[in-house]
N, C-alpha and C positions, 0 to 999 in steps of 0.2 A: 621607445625606444630601437623598436626592428628598423623603422624609417629612420634616427635619427642617425645610427650609429649607420647605415647602409648609405646615405648620403654623407654623410661629416667623415668618415674612416671607412673607408670603399674598401681600405686595406688591411680591411683585417679580418678574418678568416672567416666564415659564415656557424662555426663551430661555437666561436667567440660570441659572432655577433646573437645569433641563437641562443646562445645558453643567458648571456646578458641579456636580451630580451626575455626567455623567460622568466628570469628571476627578478626583476624588475615589475611583473605582470604579477608573480603570485604575492608579492610582498600588497603592492597595491594592494592588493585581493587582501589580503591577512587585513594589513592596515584598517580599508573601511570597515571588512564585517566585525574587524573590535569596535571601531567608534559604535555603529550603529546596535552592538551587541551593548558596549556598554554605560551607552546614556539612555536607547530609546527603549532598550531593553529595561534599563537600571542593574544591569549584572556587574558587578566586584570587576576590578581592570583582568587578575591572570584567571580570571576563568573565562572570561569574552574574548581574552587572549588565546584560551588553549579548544573552545569552543570555534569558536577562527581556521584555527589550524585543522581540526578532528573535520572540520563541516570537508574542506572543498579540497583540502591538497592534493588527493589524488584526481579530482574534477578538474583542475586547474593544472595539474602536468599535462594530462590529456589535452586541455585545451590549448593551450601553449604550444605545447609539440605540433599538434595538425595546423593549427594556425600560422605556423612561421613555415614547415612544411610545405606545405599549398603555398604563400603565400613567395615562400624562395622559388620554388617548382613556375609558378605563372612568370614570375618578375626576372628570373634570374638576377638580383637584386639590385635592378635596375630603377631607381627613385624619377619617376616623372610624375609631377606632380597635373602640370597642365594636360597628362593623359589619359582621356576616359577609358581606355585601358588599367591601368593602371588604376582606377578608383574601384572596377569594377573585379578588379585580379584581390582586393581587399574585401569587399563584401563577401568576393566568394571565400577569403581565407574568414575571417568573423564568421560566419554560416559554420562552415567547415568543421571550424572547432567546437560550436556548440551542439550540432549536429554526434561529433565523437567523444564530448562531454557525455550525451544523452542518458546514454543505458547507465551508464553509474548510477546515474543523478535520482537517477529512476529505481533503481534498482538501492538505492539508501532510503527513499520518501516510501521502499515498499515493505523496508526491514522493520525499520521503525515508525513502520503506522502513521504517518504523515501524508497529506492529503494536499494536490497541486490547486483544491478549487474549495 
């Protein structure tokens, strides 16, 4: 969503672009997690949705915010699909989003006695 809005609606303010991209990222995550919990784990739809929202809302907000800030800082909102620097900035933004959410995710796993391995 971030790339789409920056490329096709460059006149929008950075706040609107980042807000819309964060909302679409969070919604797609909740939908995907709900589907996984519903069909792979066999949960009913309502508990699957509530679990998906509870599992990752804070983590997703932190991750999406960090990715958008880093992307905007490195690219200035410019889209150039032919530039290796553009793609490198995207990779750095994704990595920073992962790292920013890691402490919260670690705390949640530790709090509930879960292990990643």
